[in-house]
C-alpha positions, 0 to 999 in steps of 0.5 A, a space after each residue: 116972089 119965087 125962091 128956088 132951091 138947088 142942091 149938090 155936093 159941089 165936089 168941086 163946083 164946076 162950069 156945069 153947075 155954073 151953067 145950071 145956075 145961070 139958067 135957074 136965075 132966069 126963072 126965080 127972084 132968089 136962089 138958095 144953093 144947098 151944099 149937100 153932104 156938108 158934114 163930109 170932107 177929106 175923102 176921095 168922093 168928098 175932098 172939100 169941106 163945106 166951108 171951102 165949097 161955100 167959098 167956091 160958090 160964093 166967089 163964083 156967083 159974086 158977079 150975079 147982080 140980078 138975084 139974091 143967092 144964099 149958100 147953106 150947108 146941108 148935113 147928111 141924115 141918111 133917112 130919106 123919108 125925112 130928108 126934105 123936112 131936114 133940108 127945109 129946117 136948114 134952109 130959107 123957105 123956097 118955092 121950087 126945087 131944081 134937080 135931075 137926081 131921080 131920088 131927090 125928085 121923088 122926095 121933093 114931089 112926095 113932100 108937095 114941093 114943085 120940082 123942075 129939072 135943069 139942063 145938064 151941060 157936057 155931063 161926060 166931062 163936067 162931072 165931079 168924079 171926072 174932074 177929081 180923077 183929072 186932079 189926082 192924075 195931074 191932068 188938066 182940070 182948070 178949064 172945067 171950073 170957074 176961075 174963083 174955084 181954081 183960085 180957092 183950090 190952089 189957096 187950100 192946096 186942094 190938089 195935094 189933098 185930093 191926091 193924098 186922100 186917094 193914096 193907100 198905105 199898102 206896100 206893093 208886093 214884088 
């Protein structure tokens, strides 16, 4: 049995993430999805809590019957030399990690973990920072996310939050 590991911040979980997972599940028997920066929320870069991201992902993967998935929060430790062992302490055991992040690939390889790169889908649009900007500006963002994520964001008033955390309290000079 092969268990894969896929980590991301998922701020928010979008159709690109969904497509990557659809590819990964063809290669593994079980998949652990790590919610990176789980200790961060309510900021422009990380507006959603770990619990909200777990909801987004769990609901988006509910239709997958082929494999078992686990969604686990992974807090940041800001010490790259021990990051993989920290991650392993927070996660079920896994055999192969999936990432396209050069630093993450380096850290997993140094720890002796097999790393596979996953294809990226429409990266210019399917990127968390692009989607968050669309949300702040009131542009159309819903088609870029799985429907369960849209529902979760609406349930938690996520658009209001993302717009507020980007505001400043400065008064324009005139």
